[in-house]
N, C-alpha and C positions, 0 to 999 in steps of 0.2 A: 614686933620683931620681923625682919624680912624672911621670906620663904627661902629654904635651902635650894629651891629649884628656880631661882631668879638669876638670869645671866648678868654679866657685867653691865650690859646696856639697859638692863631693866626688864627685858622680855622674859616671860616664863619659859624655862627649859623643859623639854619633854623627858620624862623618866626613861632610862635605858630599858626598863622592864615593861614600859607602857606599850601595849599593842597598837599598831597603826589602825586608824579607823577608815583610811582611804581605800577604796576598792582597787584591786589590781587592774592595770590597763590591759584590755583585750585587743590584740592587734586584728584589725579587720582583714579578711582574706584578700590577697592581691591576685588579680586574675592572671597577670603575667607569670607570677611565681607558680600558680597552679598549672598553667599551660606548660611552663618550662619543666616542672617536675613530671608532668604527665608525658611529655615528649621524651624525657630522659628514661623513664620507666616503661615506656611503650604502652601507656594506659590510655586508651582512647576515651573511656568514660570520664576520666579525670580532665582530659583536654576539652571534651565537650562541656563539662561543668565550667571550666575557665572561660570558654567562649560565651556561655550563657550569662555569666557574671559580667563579662565585658560589655555585652549587648545592653544589659540593664544600666550600665554607666555611660552609654552612648559612644562607646569606643568604635572607631571606624574598623569595619570587619576586614577589608582587604589588606590594610597595613599590618594588622595583627596576624592575618593568615600568612603573609609573606614572612614575617618574623618567625612564626611557629614552624612553617615548612622548612625554613633554613635550619632550625634546631633539630627537627626530625631527621632530615637528610644528614646533618652533621653527626648525629648519634648513630646513623646507619640503620634506623628502624623502618623497614620497608612497609609494613602494614600501616604504621602511623602516617608515613609519607603519602601512601595511597589514599587514606581517609581524608587528609587535608587537601590533596590535589582535587579530589572529587567534590569538594565544597564549591558552592556557587562563587564565580568570579575569582577563583584561586589564581594568584599571580605567578604562574609557572615560570614566566620569563625572567623572574628576579632570582631564580636559583642559580647560583654561581658555580661554574665548573670547579673552582677551587674548593667549595664546600662539598660538592659531590665526591671529589677525590679524597676527602679526609678519611672516610670509612667506606672505601669503594667495594662494590659487589655488583656482579652482573644482574642480580635480582633488582637492585635499586636502579641500575641503568635502564632495565627493561620497563619498570614502572614509569620512569620519567619519559622515555622515548615513546612509549605507548600512548601517553597523554599529550604528545606534541612538543616535548622539550627538544631544543635544537642541540644536537650532539657536537656541532661544530662551532657553537658560539664561544666567544672569548670571555675570560673573566673580566669583571669591571671592578675588582677589588683594588684598593690603593695600598701599595706596598707589596708584600709577598704574593706571588701569583698573578701579578698584573699582566694582562694581555694574553695569557696562555689559555688554550682550549683543553678539554678533558683528556685528549690523547697525549698531550704533553705532560700533564700532571701524573698520569699513570703509566708512563712509558717504561718503568722499571719492572712491570708485571706483564709478562708475555700473554698470559691467558686473558687479561683485561684488554690488552692491545688488540688481540685477535678478535674479541667480541666487538669492540668498537669499530674495527675495520669492516667486519661483517654486517654492521648495522649503520653504515653510512658515513663513518668518520673519514675525513679527507686528510691526505698527507701533503697536499700541495695547495697553495693559494691562500692560506690563512695567516701567513707570517708577514704581516704588514710592518712589523718592527723587529728586525733581526737582533736588536739588543735586548728589548724587553721580552720578546717572544721568539726565541731562537729556533732554527730548523730542528725538526724532530730527531734527525740522526745525530746532531750535535749533542742532544740531551741523552739519547740512548748510549752514545759512546762513553759518556761519563757515568751513567747510572744503570744501564741495562745489560742485557745478554747479547752475545753475538747472534744467536738464533733470532732474537727480536729484531736486531739490526737488519739481518738478511730478509726477514719477513717484510719489514717496512720498505726496504729497497725493491722487493719483488712487487710491491703495490704502488711503486712510483716515487717514493721518497728520494730526494736528491741530497748528495753530500753538501754540507755547509762549509763556510769559510774557516770554521774552527773545529771540525770534526776530530782531527787528530789532537789538537790542542786540548780539547775538553777531555778526551780519553786519558791523556798524559796527566791532566789535572787531578783525575780521580785515582791514579795509580800510585798511591802513597806508599804502600807496603812492598811493592815489587813482586807480588804473587797473586794467585787466584784469578778471578774473572776479569778484574780491572787490567792487570798486566796482559792477560790473554787478548783483551780487546785491542790494546796498543799494538801487539805483535800482529794481530789479524789485519789491522788497518795499514800497517807498514809492509808486512811481508806478503799478504794476500791481495790487498787492494792497491798497493804501491803508492800510498800517499807520501808526499814530499816531506821529509823530516826537517827541511829548512825553510818552509813557507811561512810568511808572516800572516798574522791573524786578521789583518785589516789593511785596506788601502787608504783609509782616512783616519783621522785622529778621533778615537772613541775612548771613553772611560773604561777601566777594567779590561783593557786589552794590553797584553804583556809582550808580544813579539812572536818568536818562534816557539815550537813545542818545547824545546829545551828551557826556555824562559818560564814556561808554565810549571815546570818541575822545580826550577831554581828559586821561584818566588816564595816557596813555603819554608817555614822555620825548621821543620824536621821532615825526615822521610824522603822518598823519591830518588834515592841514590841508584837503585836497581834500574829504574826506567831511564835515568840519565845515562848509565852505562850502555843500556841497549841502544838508545838513540845515537850515542857516539859511535858505537860499533856499526851502525847503519849509515854513517856519514854525516851526522849532525855537526854543525859548526857553531861552537859556543860564543864566537866573537861577533855574530850577526846581531845588530842592534834593533831595537823596536822602532815603530813608525815615527816616534818622536826623536830618534837618534840619541837617546839618553842611556838606556840600559841594554846590556847583553846578559847572557847567562852567568858570566863571571861576576859582574857587578851586582846582579840581583842576589845571587847566592851569598856574596859577601855582605850585602846590606841586610839580608834576612838572618845572617849568622847561622846558615845551614851548613855546619862544619863538615858533615859527611859529603854533601854535594860539592862543596869547595874542594875537598880532598880529591874527589873523583875528577873534577875539572882540571885541577892542578896536575894530576898524574897524566891526563890527556895532553895538556900543554907541554909538559916535559918530553913526552914521547913524540910530539909533532913539531918541535922546534926546528927551524930551518926549512920547513916545507913551504 
C-alpha cells in the first residue's frame, strides 16, 4: 500500500509537522552596510570595523573612503567627517558642494576648509545641483552666506554657465532675504539677466518676503518691469517678469497687479515671438491671473 505522504509524481512529501533539518542561513556582514550604518549613527568605532573588514577582502581604500566621506557629510556628522578626512589618502576633492549643502553647518564647512577643501569648486553632480558652488546652494541662509564670504567664497568669476549655474543674485532674489541680497552686492555680486524674473517666479502668494523682494527690486533698485530674460533662445526662459508670473497654474495675481501698476506691458512677447502674459496665463489656465490681465486690458483700451 502506498504511503500517505507520496505526492502525485511519486516523491515523498514532507509532513507539515516535520521540523526542517537545514540550518538557517547566516548573512555574512557587509562592510558597506557596516560603514553606512556607522556614518548614519556617527559611530566611529563601527566605521573603523567596516574598513577593517573591507581591507580583509582587498577593497580599494580610497574609493571606499570617498563613498564613506560623502555619507558622513550628507548626514551632517562633523566628527565622523573629520575622522575620515584625516585617514591616509582621503579624497577630499570628491566631496561635492551639493552634498555639503544637504545638512549645512559652519562647523562642517570649517572642517572641510581647514583640510584644504575648495570652497569655490563647482558641483560635478549630474542632474540637480549641476554646476553650482556651495555659496549658490546655501544662498537662502544669510548666516551661512556670511561665513562663506568671510572664508574665501567668491561672488564673481565662477558662473561659466548662466543657465546651469545662474548668478548668485538671481538665486537670492528667488529664495533669499533682502539683507542677504544687499550683503552679496556689497561684496561685489552683480545683477543677473533674470534677477527680477526669478523674484517674480517665487512670489506666488503675493505676501511675505518674496513679494517684499519684488518690490525692493522694482521700487528701490529700479529694475525694468518689461525687460526680456535673454537675448538668445534658451530653454525655460519665458519672456518678461509678467510672463514668469503668468506661466503658473495658480497664484501670482498679487505680483501681477503690482507689476501692472508699475508699468508692465502684458503684450510683450518672449524671445521666440510666441507667448506674452495673456497667452501664457490662458494656456496655463491660471484664471485669477487671466482675470487681472483682462481687467487691465479693458482699462487700457485705446491707449
